[in-house]
Each structure stands twice: as structure tokens, then as C-alpha cells.
C-alpha positions as CSV (number, residue, x, y, z in Angstrom):
1,M,3.7,-15.2,-7.0
2,P,5.4,-11.8,-6.6
3,Q,4.3,-9.7,-3.7
4,T,1.9,-6.9,-4.4
5,G,1.6,-3.3,-3.1
6,L,-1.5,-4.3,-1.2
7,G,0.3,-7.3,0.3
8,V,3.2,-5.1,1.4
9,A,0.8,-2.6,3.0
10,L,-1.2,-5.2,4.8
11,K,1.9,-7.0,6.1
12,T,3.5,-3.8,7.2
13,L,0.4,-2.6,9.0
14,R,-0.1,-6.0,10.7
15,E,3.5,-6.0,11.8
16,R,3.2,-2.5,13.2
17,R,0.4,-3.7,15.4
18,T,2.6,-6.8,16.3
19,L,-0.2,-9.2,15.3
20,S,0.4,-12.7,14.0
21,L,-1.6,-13.9,11.0
22,R,-3.7,-16.0,13.4
23,E,-4.4,-13.0,15.6
24,I,-5.5,-10.8,12.8
25,G,-7.6,-13.6,11.5
26,Q,-9.4,-14.1,14.8
27,L,-9.8,-10.4,15.5
28,S,-11.2,-9.6,12.0
29,S,-13.1,-12.8,11.3
30,V,-11.1,-13.3,8.2
31,D,-9.4,-16.6,7.6
32,H,-5.7,-16.2,8.5
33,A,-4.7,-18.2,5.4
34,Y,-6.5,-15.8,3.2
35,V,-4.8,-12.8,4.9
36,Y,-1.5,-14.7,4.2
37,R,-2.4,-15.1,0.5
38,L,-3.2,-11.4,0.3
39,E,0.2,-10.5,1.9
40,T,2.1,-12.8,-0.5
41,G,0.3,-11.7,-3.6
42,E,-1.4,-15.1,-4.2
43,K,-4.8,-13.3,-3.9
44,T,-5.2,-9.8,-5.2
45,N,-8.9,-8.9,-5.3
46,P,-10.4,-8.7,-1.8
47,S,-13.9,-7.4,-1.3
48,Q,-14.5,-4.0,0.2
49,D,-16.1,-5.7,3.2
50,L,-13.1,-7.9,3.8
51,V,-10.7,-4.9,3.6
52,E,-12.8,-2.9,6.0
53,K,-12.7,-5.8,8.5
54,L,-8.9,-5.9,8.3
55,L,-8.6,-2.1,8.6
56,R,-10.8,-2.1,11.7
57,V,-8.3,-4.4,13.3
58,L,-5.1,-2.8,11.9
59,K,-6.2,0.7,12.9
60,P,-4.0,2.6,10.5
61,G,-4.0,6.4,10.3
62,E,-6.1,8.2,7.7
63,R,-3.4,8.3,5.1
64,D,-2.5,4.6,5.4
65,T,-6.2,3.7,5.3
66,A,-6.5,5.7,2.1
67,L,-3.4,4.0,0.8
68,V,-4.8,0.5,1.4
69,I,-8.2,1.4,-0.2
70,W,-6.4,2.8,-3.3
71,L,-4.2,-0.3,-3.6
72,V,-7.3,-2.6,-3.7
73,D,-8.1,-1.1,-7.1
74,H,-4.5,-0.8,-8.3
75,A,-2.9,-4.3,-8.1
76,D,0.0,-3.2,-10.4
77,A,1.4,-0.6,-7.8
78,D,5.1,-1.1,-7.2
79,P,5.6,-2.9,-3.9
80,S,8.9,-1.1,-3.2
81,L,7.1,2.3,-3.7
82,V,4.4,1.2,-1.2
83,E,7.0,0.1,1.3
84,F,8.9,3.4,0.9
85,V,5.7,5.5,1.4
86,L,4.6,3.5,4.4
87,L,7.9,4.4,6.1
88,D,7.6,8.1,5.4
89,P,4.4,9.6,6.8
90,S,5.2,13.0,5.2
91,I,4.3,11.6,1.8
92,S,0.6,12.3,1.1
93,I,-1.8,10.0,-0.7
94,D,-1.9,12.5,-3.6
95,I,1.9,12.3,-4.1
96,F,1.9,8.5,-3.7
97,S,-0.9,7.9,-6.2
98,A,0.7,10.3,-8.7
99,A,4.0,8.4,-8.3
100,A,2.4,5.0,-8.5
101,G,0.6,6.1,-11.8
102,V,3.9,7.1,-13.5
103,R,4.7,4.8,-16.4
104,H,8.4,4.3,-17.2
105,R,10.0,3.6,-20.6
106,G,11.8,0.3,-20.7
107,N,12.5,-1.8,-17.7
108,K,14.4,0.8,-15.7
109,R,12.2,2.3,-13.0
110,P,13.7,5.0,-10.7
111,D,14.1,4.1,-7.1
112,P,11.1,5.2,-4.9
113,A,13.0,8.1,-3.3
114,T,13.9,9.6,-6.7
115,L,10.4,9.1,-8.0
116,I,8.8,10.7,-5.0
117,A,11.2,13.6,-5.2
118,R,10.3,14.2,-8.9
119,I,6.6,14.1,-8.1
120,K,7.0,16.5,-5.2
121,K,8.9,18.9,-7.4
122,A,6.2,18.7,-10.2
123,F,3.5,19.4,-7.6
124,A,5.5,22.3,-6.2
125,E,5.9,23.7,-9.7
126,D,2.2,23.4,-10.4
127,E,1.5,25.4,-7.2
128,D,3.9,28.1,-8.3
129,D,2.1,28.6,-11.6
């Protein structure tokens, strides 16, 4: 099973807090095996209640919380884009969601940095109009 954007986000946020799967499971009252399945992409449709339990333990900032909540409903988000955005706190949730929603012709998808730069440029041009 390929990793999902949600899985990348949960794993990154868990690792930021230096929590093991067992620790997050104990602290959130969510089975650690289920958290693992979410992180690896084996499971993709967690309930809102379960996500809230995980977020209470992970304690991400406002933007990263919004990112995780957005990813719950967008299982097709590019994991590499999610990873890139999590590493750059200057990228807003609006820029991320616009970039994640871009559809590409063929199999060639621009790298996340190029895609974000294009979206930022488009947003800046809209502001200038």
C-alpha cells in the first residue's frame, strides 16, 4: 500500500513529538496498530473523533492541524507535497490546498517546490488585480 498524505502528516507530527507508536496509542486511546496502518496508508478513512484524539496528543500548530483535517477528506493528496509543506511553515493552508488540488497532464508532476512557487505566484497575481 503506498503511503498517503495523511499518513505522512501523522508520522511527521508523531516524530516531531518523539513519540513511539505505542506511546501515541496509549496517550490517545487509539490502538497503536491502527495508527501504524494510517501512517502506512493501509487505512485511509479515520473518523473525525479518532483524528481529534490523535491531534490532542500530537499538539500541532494551527496550520498543521488544518492540514491534517484537510487530508482526512483528500486521500489522493501527494505525500511528497505534504512532506514538503510540513517542513516549510511559511506555506499557508490556502497555498497547500490549491497546490494539492492541481491536476497534471500525463504522469509528470512537478516537484513540490516548483508547484508551490507556481501557486504562490498565481496568488500574488490575483492580489495585484
